[in-house]
C-alpha positions as a Python dict, from the first residue, in 0.01 Angstrom:
ca = {
    (1, 'M'): (0, 0, 0),
    (2, 'T'): (-19, 120, -360),
    (3, 'R'): (-229, 0, -650),
    (4, 'D'): (-34, -74, -968),
    (5, 'A'): (-262, -14, -1264),
    (6, 'G'): (-27, -177, -1509),
    (7, 'A'): (-311, -276, -1738),
    (8, 'E'): (-430, 80, -1777),
    (9, 'E'): (-382, 297, -2085),
    (10, 'E'): (-26, 395, -2169),
    (11, 'H'): (-87, 760, -2249),
    (12, 'P'): (-211, 1054, -2042),
    (13, 'P'): (-579, 1144, -2083),
    (14, 'V'): (-646, 1402, -2349),
    (15, 'P'): (-838, 1707, -2224),
    (16, 'G'): (-1196, 1694, -2351),
    (17, 'S'): (-1183, 1321, -2424),
    (18, 'T'): (-1448, 1071, -2313),
    (19, 'R'): (-1420, 980, -1948),
    (20, 'P'): (-1290, 625, -1900),
    (21, 'G'): (-1471, 380, -1674),
    (22, 'G'): (-1386, 104, -1428),
    (23, 'R'): (-1053, 93, -1252),
    (24, 'T'): (-910, 360, -1480),
    (25, 'A'): (-1184, 602, -1372),
    (26, 'R'): (-1123, 524, -1005),
    (27, 'T'): (-751, 580, -1049),
    (28, 'R'): (-809, 907, -1230),
    (29, 'E'): (-1042, 1030, -956),
    (30, 'A'): (-797, 930, -682),
    (31, 'V'): (-518, 1115, -863),
    (32, 'R'): (-739, 1419, -908),
    (33, 'E'): (-825, 1435, -538),
    (34, 'A'): (-460, 1393, -449),
    (35, 'T'): (-357, 1663, -695),
    (36, 'L'): (-609, 1908, -549),
    (37, 'A'): (-490, 1833, -195),
    (38, 'E'): (-124, 1872, -292),
    (39, 'I'): (-187, 2205, -465),
    (40, 'A'): (-389, 2333, -170),
    (41, 'E'): (-109, 2242, 73),
    (42, 'R'): (204, 2307, -131),
    (43, 'G'): (100, 2529, -421),
    (44, 'Y'): (165, 2453, -786),
    (45, 'D'): (542, 2480, -741),
    (46, 'G'): (525, 2201, -484),
    (47, 'L'): (318, 1968, -702),
    (48, 'T'): (510, 1651, -794),
    (49, 'V'): (433, 1312, -942),
    (50, 'D'): (582, 1143, -635),
    (51, 'G'): (370, 1346, -394),
    (52, 'V'): (48, 1279, -582),
    (53, 'A'): (122, 908, -623),
    (54, 'A'): (191, 867, -253),
    (55, 'R'): (-122, 1056, -148),
    (56, 'A'): (-344, 876, -401),
    (57, 'G'): (-208, 531, -321),
    (58, 'V'): (-119, 477, -686),
    (59, 'H'): (211, 343, -816),
    (60, 'R'): (447, 622, -920),
    (61, 'A'): (505, 462, -1259),
    (62, 'T'): (133, 475, -1333),
    (63, 'V'): (110, 845, -1253),
    (64, 'H'): (424, 926, -1449),
    (65, 'R'): (312, 721, -1750),
    (66, 'R'): (-35, 874, -1770),
    (67, 'W'): (20, 1231, -1647),
    (68, 'R'): (398, 1272, -1693),
    (69, 'N'): (449, 1581, -1478),
    (70, 'A'): (288, 1856, -1271),
    (71, 'A'): (150, 2031, -1580),
    (72, 'G'): (-25, 1712, -1692),
    (73, 'L'): (-175, 1663, -1346),
    (74, 'A'): (-301, 2021, -1330),
    (75, 'A'): (-442, 2007, -1684),
    (76, 'D'): (-635, 1690, -1608),
    (77, 'V'): (-781, 1844, -1291),
    (78, 'L'): (-911, 2132, -1502),
    (79, 'D'): (-1041, 1895, -1771),
    (80, 'L'): (-1239, 1694, -1517),
    (81, 'A'): (-1375, 2013, -1359),
    (82, 'S'): (-1489, 2142, -1699),
    (83, 'G'): (-1739, 1857, -1718),
    (84, 'E'): (-1903, 1947, -1387),
    (85, 'R'): (-2218, 2155, -1381),
    (86, 'W'): (-2196, 2514, -1258),
    (87, 'P'): (-2489, 2640, -1046),
    (88, 'V'): (-2608, 2901, -1297),
    (89, 'P'): (-2836, 3156, -1124),
    (90, 'D'): (-3201, 3196, -1218),
    (91, 'T'): (-3342, 3479, -1006),
    (92, 'G'): (-3604, 3585, -1260),
    (93, 'G'): (-3415, 3895, -1374),
    (94, 'I'): (-3087, 3962, -1551),
    (95, 'Q'): (-2952, 4199, -1287),
    (96, 'G'): (-3005, 3947, -1009),
    (97, 'D'): (-2860, 3667, -1222),
    (98, 'L'): (-2542, 3858, -1307),
    (99, 'R'): (-2494, 3978, -950),
    (100, 'E'): (-2534, 3625, -817),
    (101, 'L'): (-2294, 3493, -1081),
    (102, 'T'): (-2016, 3737, -991),
    (103, 'S'): (-2084, 3674, -624),
    (104, 'L'): (-2028, 3301, -681),
    (105, 'V'): (-1685, 3376, -830),
    (106, 'V'): (-1585, 3600, -538),
    (107, 'T'): (-1712, 3347, -282),
    (108, 'H'): (-1520, 3069, -453),
    (109, 'F'): (-1190, 3253, -426),
    (110, 'E'): (-1261, 3339, -63),
    (111, 'D'): (-1285, 2968, 24),
    (112, 'P'): (-960, 2860, 194),
    (113, 'H'): (-931, 2530, 5),
    (114, 'A'): (-1102, 2588, -331),
    (115, 'G'): (-969, 2941, -355),
    (116, 'A'): (-612, 2833, -288),
    (117, 'V'): (-630, 2567, -559),
    (118, 'S'): (-785, 2801, -817),
    (119, 'R'): (-535, 3077, -744),
    (120, 'A'): (-248, 2833, -788),
    (121, 'L'): (-384, 2700, -1119),
    (122, 'V'): (-448, 3048, -1262),
    (123, 'S'): (-101, 3161, -1157),
    (124, 'A'): (56, 2848, -1308),
    (125, 'A'): (-123, 2910, -1638),
    (126, 'V'): (68, 3236, -1678),
    (127, 'H'): (394, 3043, -1708),
    (128, 'D'): (294, 2697, -1832),
    (129, 'P'): (131, 2656, -2179),
    (130, 'V'): (-21, 2315, -2098),
    (131, 'T'): (-198, 2451, -1792),
    (132, 'A'): (-291, 2766, -1985),
    (133, 'R'): (-468, 2563, -2257),
    (134, 'A'): (-652, 2359, -1995),
    (135, 'L'): (-757, 2672, -1807),
    (136, 'H'): (-881, 2830, -2130),
    (137, 'G'): (-1097, 2525, -2197),
    (138, 'F'): (-1229, 2523, -1842),
    (139, 'L'): (-1327, 2891, -1846),
    (140, 'A'): (-1479, 2866, -2194),
    (141, 'G'): (-1697, 2584, -2066),
    (142, 'R'): (-1807, 2792, -1767),
    (143, 'H'): (-1898, 3082, -1996),
    (144, 'R'): (-2106, 2851, -2218),
    (145, 'Q'): (-2288, 2712, -1916),
    (146, 'A'): (-2373, 3060, -1788),
    (147, 'A'): (-2474, 3206, -2127),
    (148, 'P'): (-2839, 3087, -2101),
    (149, 'L'): (-2906, 3347, -1830),
    (150, 'V'): (-2848, 3609, -2099),
    (151, 'A'): (-3067, 3420, -2347),
    (152, 'R'): (-3348, 3422, -2090),
    (153, 'A'): (-3304, 3798, -2047),
    (154, 'V'): (-3334, 3848, -2424),
    (155, 'E'): (-3656, 3645, -2426),
    (156, 'R'): (-3794, 3861, -2144),
    (157, 'G'): (-3708, 4177, -2336),
    (158, 'E'): (-3443, 4288, -2086),
    (159, 'L'): (-3160, 4284, -2341),
    (160, 'P'): (-3139, 4347, -2717),
    (161, 'E'): (-3189, 4065, -2966),
    (162, 'G'): (-2861, 3905, -3068),
    (163, 'T'): (-2681, 3977, -2741),
    (164, 'D'): (-2384, 3740, -2706),
    (165, 'G'): (-2431, 3560, -2375),
    (166, 'E'): (-2075, 3440, -2337),
    (167, 'E'): (-1938, 3790, -2392),
    (168, 'V'): (-2170, 3933, -2127),
    (169, 'V'): (-2056, 3667, -1880),
    (170, 'R'): (-1690, 3738, -1957),
    (171, 'A'): (-1742, 4110, -1905),
    (172, 'A'): (-1917, 4047, -1573),
    (173, 'V'): (-1647, 3829, -1419),
    (174, 'A'): (-1341, 3993, -1576),
    (175, 'P'): (-1306, 4276, -1318),
    (176, 'V'): (-1299, 4016, -1039),
    (177, 'Y'): (-1011, 3830, -1203),
    (178, 'Y'): (-833, 4159, -1274),
    (179, 'R'): (-834, 4251, -906),
    (180, 'L'): (-733, 3905, -790),
    (181, 'F'): (-453, 3837, -1039),
    (182, 'I'): (-339, 4167, -1192),
    (183, 'S'): (-380, 4460, -954),
    (184, 'G'): (-373, 4258, -631),
    (185, 'E'): (-671, 4447, -492),
    (186, 'A'): (-943, 4293, -280),
    (187, 'A'): (-1247, 4145, -452),
    (188, 'D'): (-1551, 4153, -225),
    (189, 'A'): (-1930, 4167, -245),
    (190, 'G'): (-1915, 4528, -362),
    (191, 'T'): (-1676, 4433, -641),
    (192, 'A'): (-1909, 4155, -750),
    (193, 'E'): (-2210, 4386, -761),
    (194, 'R'): (-2033, 4666, -950),
    (195, 'S'): (-1887, 4421, -1202),
    (196, 'A'): (-2228, 4272, -1273),
    (197, 'D'): (-2395, 4610, -1305),
    (198, 'A'): (-2125, 4745, -1539),
    (199, 'A'): (-2161, 4443, -1770),
    (200, 'L'): (-2539, 4480, -1762),
    (201, 'A'): (-2522, 4850, -1855),
    (202, 'A'): (-2299, 4766, -2151),
    (203, 'A'): (-2525, 4481, -2258),
    (204, 'R'): (-2836, 4700, -2243),
    (205, 'S'): (-2665, 4958, -2467),
    (206, 'G'): (-2604, 4693, -2734),
    (207, 'V'): (-2228, 4660, -2690),
    (208, 'F'): (-2248, 4279, -2697),
    (209, 'V'): (-2491, 4237, -2986),
    (210, 'R'): (-2335, 3996, -3237),
    (211, 'G'): (-2207, 4158, -3552),
    (212, 'V'): (-2233, 4512, -3420),
    (213, 'R'): (-1918, 4723, -3410),
    (214, 'N'): (-1946, 5024, -3184),
    (215, 'S'): (-1727, 5304, -3313),
    (216, 'P'): (-1720, 5681, -3268),
    (217, 'D'): (-1945, 5882, -3500),
    (218, 'R'): (-1705, 6037, -3748),
    (219, 'S'): (-1971, 6217, -3949),
    (220, 'G'): (-1945, 6528, -3733),
    (221, 'S'): (-2316, 6525, -3659),
}
C-alpha cells in the first residue's frame, strides 16, 4: 500500500536547503533509503522513479513531482549525506590523522553496499551535470569537515602557519580516487598510507600555504 503525500510541496528539494519536517521529512527519508537500495542493486543506470516509489511505498506521482527523475533522486541523496557528520580522525598527530582519513576512504569503497552506491554516484557525475553539482557540494562539505585536523597540526607546530586545510585533505584523498575511477588500479591500505604521506610531505614543505606560489627559481642562483 502506498502513501500519497498530495499535500506535500510541489517542487523537488533544493540541495543545501533547510531540511523539512513532519510527513515530508519521513517521505524524503523513505525515498532516500529506497534510492540507495536501488542504486546498490541496479546501478545508476537502473535507477527509476517507478522503482524507488515502489520500494519506498510512496505514490509515483509524489516522487515524480518532487524529484522528477534519476538525477534528482541521486542529487538529493548526496545533499542529505552532505549534512551528516564525518568521523574526522584525531590521533594526536598529523601523520596519523591523514593516514586514518585516507584509510576511511579506502575502507568505504571496499564495503559491498556503501562502496557500490558511491562508485555508481561518482560514475554518474561524469555524465550528468545535476549529479556532478551535487557530488561537488558533498565532497566540498567533507573537505571542510576534515580541515580542522590540519588546523590542529598548525597549532602543534607540525605544519607551517597559513596551511590550507581543505587543500591538504584534497591532496591526501585524490590518489585514492584516481586509482578507483581513472586508472582502474586497486586502492588498498598501502595506497592510503602513501597518499597520506605524500600530502603530508608537500604540506610540510609549504606547498599548501595560502597565498604562496611555488615556482622554479629563475634567477640562476
